[in-house]
N, C-alpha and C positions, 0 to 999 in steps of 0.2 A: 422303213425298216433299214436300218445300218448297212446291211449286204446286197446293199443297192448303191451305196455312195459307193464312190472310188477308191481304188485300195492305196492309202497312206505307205504300208511297209509292210514286206513280205519275204520271206526266208523259200527257198525251193529245194527238196533234196540235200539239206545241211548236216555235215557232217565233220565235228571237230575231233577229232583223236590225237592221244599223246602217246609218247614211248613212254615205257616204263621198265622197270626192272624188277625181276625177280629171283632172287639170286644172282645166279651167272646167267640165266636167259633174259631175251629182252623180247618183250611184248608190248600188243596196242592198247591201253584204255580208250572204249569207245562212249565218249562222254554224251555227245549227240550224234545219231546216227539214222539220218533219213527222214528227217524234221522238214515236215510241211508248215507254214503258218504262213495268214495274212490277218491286216488290220486294218478296216476300213474305217474312211472320214469319220471321225464323231464316234467312234467307237471305241468300248473297254473290254478285254480279252482278257482274259484271266486264264493264264497257266501254271499250272496246281500240278503236284505232287511232293513224294516225300525229298527228306535232303539226301542230296548226293543224284539226283535222277535228272540232273542236266540243265534245269529249269534256269539256272543261272550261269551256265556257259552259254545259253541261245539267247540270252536278252544279251549277253556280253557283247556276243556275235554278231548282235545286230546294230551293235553300238561300233563294232570297230574296234572293240576294246581289244580281242580274241581273234586271231588271224582263221578262219575257214581253213581245213582239212581238205574241201570240194563243196559244190554246190554253190545258189548264187544269193545274193544280201541285195535288197532293193529299197531305196526310203524314195516315197514320192515319184516314181516311176524311174529313178536312175538307178543302175545298176554301180553299187561301190564295192562288190565284191574284192577288187584290186587295186580302188581308192588309194590315194595316198599323197603326202604331202598340201598343198593348195588348193586340189581339188577333193578331198577329203573335207579340209577345213570350211571349205565352201557350203559342203553338204551337213555337217555339223549342226548348222543352227538350225535346222529343220526338224530333230532328232535328238534329248535331252532325256538325261536320266537320275532319277534318284536314286539315292543306293541305301541298301538296310540299316546302316550301324548312320544315325547323326554325332552321336559323339567322335565317330572317327574321319568320317566324309570330310567335314568344316574343318576349317582353320581356327582353333580354337582364341586367339588372341585378333583375328580378324574382326572388324564389326560387320553387324548385320548387312546394313548399307554397303560395304566395302565387297559382301560375300557376293552381294547380288548384282553389281558393277560389274563385277571383274567379265563375264561372260560379254557384256558389253559392249565394253573396252577393245574387245577381239573383234567382233561379231557387225558391230556398228561403227563402223568410223567415222561415219556421217552425225553423230552424236558429239558434243564436247562432253566438257567434264559436269558443265551445271544439268545436261539435258539427261545425262545418263543417271545423274542421281534424281533428277524428278518420276522418268520410268521406274529405278530401284524402288524410292517410297511407293508409287502406287503399286506396283508389283508386292511389296509386303504389307500393304492395306487391303489388297484384293485378297489376302494368303489369311489375312484373320489379325494381323498382327496390330493391333490400333491404340494406340495415335501412332503410328508410323515415326513421325518424328520422335518419338522418344523410345521405340523399340531401336531404330536405325544407329545408334550409336552405343548399343552396347554389344560389351563382347560376346564371341557366341559363348565362352566360358561362364559366359555370367545368363545362359539361359538355359531353358530347360530343355528336356529331351522335345516334348511336341513343339517350343516352339522352333528349337534349330530345324525339325524338319518341315515345320512350316518355310523356313528361311531358303530351304534345299527346294521346294515347290516355286515359291518366289522368284529364287536365280534360274530357273529351268521355265518357268512360263514368260520371266521379262523378255525372253530373246524371241515370242510368239513361235513355238512349233508346233509342227503338225501331227509331231506321237512327242509322248513322254511314256517311256519304260520307267517303272516303277517296281524295282527289285527289295520283295515284302520291306514296303517304308513303313510298316504301323508292327513287328513285331518284333521288334526290340522296347518299344514303348507301354509304359502302363495303361491298363484297360482302361483304365478312364480317360487317356489321350488319344485313342483309337478313333474314338468314334469321331471327335474333331478333325484330324487327317483327311478320314474317310470323306467327310461331307466337304472340306474343300477340295480333293480331285474330283466329286461329282460335279460341283460348283464350276468349276475350272472347265471341264466338259462341256457343259451347259451353256457357260457363259464364253468360250473362246473357243469352242466345237472343235478342240483337241482331242485327237484319238490317243488312248493308252493302252496299253501291255503290262498286267499287271503278274506281278507274280507271286508266288503265293503257296505258303502249304497246307492252307486252311479254306477248306472247298466250303464250308457253311458260308463265311466273308466274300467268297467269290459267288456264290450263289446269289448273294443280297448287291454286290455291288458291278457284277458285270454283266455285259451285252450277253457274250460266250463264252463259253470255256472249253482249253483244251487240257487234258489230261496226259499227263508225261509220265513215263517209266523207263528206266535207266536208256535213256535217250533218244525214245523212240513215242510219238505220237501215239496213246491206247485208243482214245476217245475224245471228239470235239462236237460241240453244237450248241445249241441257242442253252444258256444256262437254265434256267426252265427244265429243260428237255433232257439234260444230262444228270439233270441231280432229281430228277422227279422220275423220269424210265432210265435210270443208269443200263446202259447194256455190255459193257465189258467188267467183268468181275472183279477186276482191283479197284474200279469205280465205285461199284455195288459195296463195297467193303470197307472205302471210305462214305459213302454215304450214311453204310449202315451206323458207324462210330462217332455220326454228329451227333451233336447235345439236340435231343428233341424238345419240341416245344413244350413248355410248360415245364420240364423237368430242372434244367439248365445241368445235366450231366448227361456224360455220352456214357451209350453204351457197351457192354463189352461183347454183344452179337457181333460178327464182320473180323473181330481182330487176325490177324493175317500170323502164321504160324511161318518161324524160319525168318534168315536174313536174304536178302538180295542177292541174286549169284554178283561175282567180282564182273568191272565194268571191262574186264580183259578177256572173260569167259566166250567161247567161239560156237560153244555147241548150236546147232542149228531147231528149228523150231521155236516155241513162243516164248520168250522171255520169263514170263511169268507163271510157267507152267509149275515150276519147282513150290510156288506159294500158294497154288489157285485150290480153292476149294472145289469150286466147281468141275477141275479136271479131275481129283480125286474121287469127287461125288458120280461121275463119268466114268471108272473103273481107267485112267489115265490111260487117253485114247491115242494112240500111233499118230496121228498127223497134228496134235498139238506137239508130238517130243520131235516129228521130221518138218513142219513144213512152219516158215513163221509166217501167222498172220498179218497181213494186208490192211488199210483203210477202205472200208466199204462202207457204201451209203445203207444204214441201218433204220433210216426214216428221212424225211425233208431234214435238210439242212440238221442232218443228225449220221455220223462216220462213226467205225467204232471196226477195232482190230481184235476179234476173236472170232473162231471156228464156229460158235456155238453162240453167239451172243442171243439169240432167242432165249435160248436157256440162260442167260445172264439175267436177264427182266425180274425173274424170281427171288425175293431175300436170299442172302450168303445164308445157309445152311451151318449151323453151330456146327464146330469144330469137336472132337472128344479130343480134350488133351488128357485124358488121367490112363 
């Protein structure tokens, strides 16, 4: 079981707040607001949520591309929350990131082998140019870009989206990191290319025992790809646990709604049941209580309980290795009631 393996990366009570202006007022946007998350050796954890929920900010903060407002960030047991300069560079080999858009994240005029070799030149000073090229070619081959000798000298603009993303994966894995952070790595690709990239990531996990933090808005994809799932809503984790448990028996109304709109087996279509009404509150909102309450069908079904308006729910154990932040999580196990929108 992966949960018994050593922790490769974790964030504790992570907050990322930004100052914003609203007219003449200065407000604070709470992009991430108290997230606890860990990834174990060889484990795939999916961080799931709607656009704007804070999942990419969590990933970029873990990579130290964004400064945390408070909380701690650790990789390989080393606290890197305030690391900088040479100390941070030494740790960077341990964790690598694949960005969402392969059409923007790679230098279009560079060759594939140059892209993969760049990180090696920074982090593997013990390798000469010939050795770096050999490692780069092996990484390209491992990621399914065969024959690597042919692909190696193609420039990025000559490659398809799927090939570009495989080059990005090869560049990350050439450094043999302990953690790979994949930020929506297939969302910009055609459906026909997505499965190939996912297979590469799964193969890398099995062959290299690399841990993966997988950022996605697609709960169905998370269910087939990840060992564990953490569901994020407005900067807070509202449910987390084994993927089969979170998707099979969701205990938070938001997760329940996401499950309800997943394509059903054999239909290929998403259902209308569970679609949420209303828009998420602004990230600058400071009202007490559950942030999901304004959109929660269970909250309305129960007659808008005072507790939901006044008390922010905390993550608590709903079952072994399954945590949920909902005052009425036992009731959320039932299918989301169909809302009357007339």
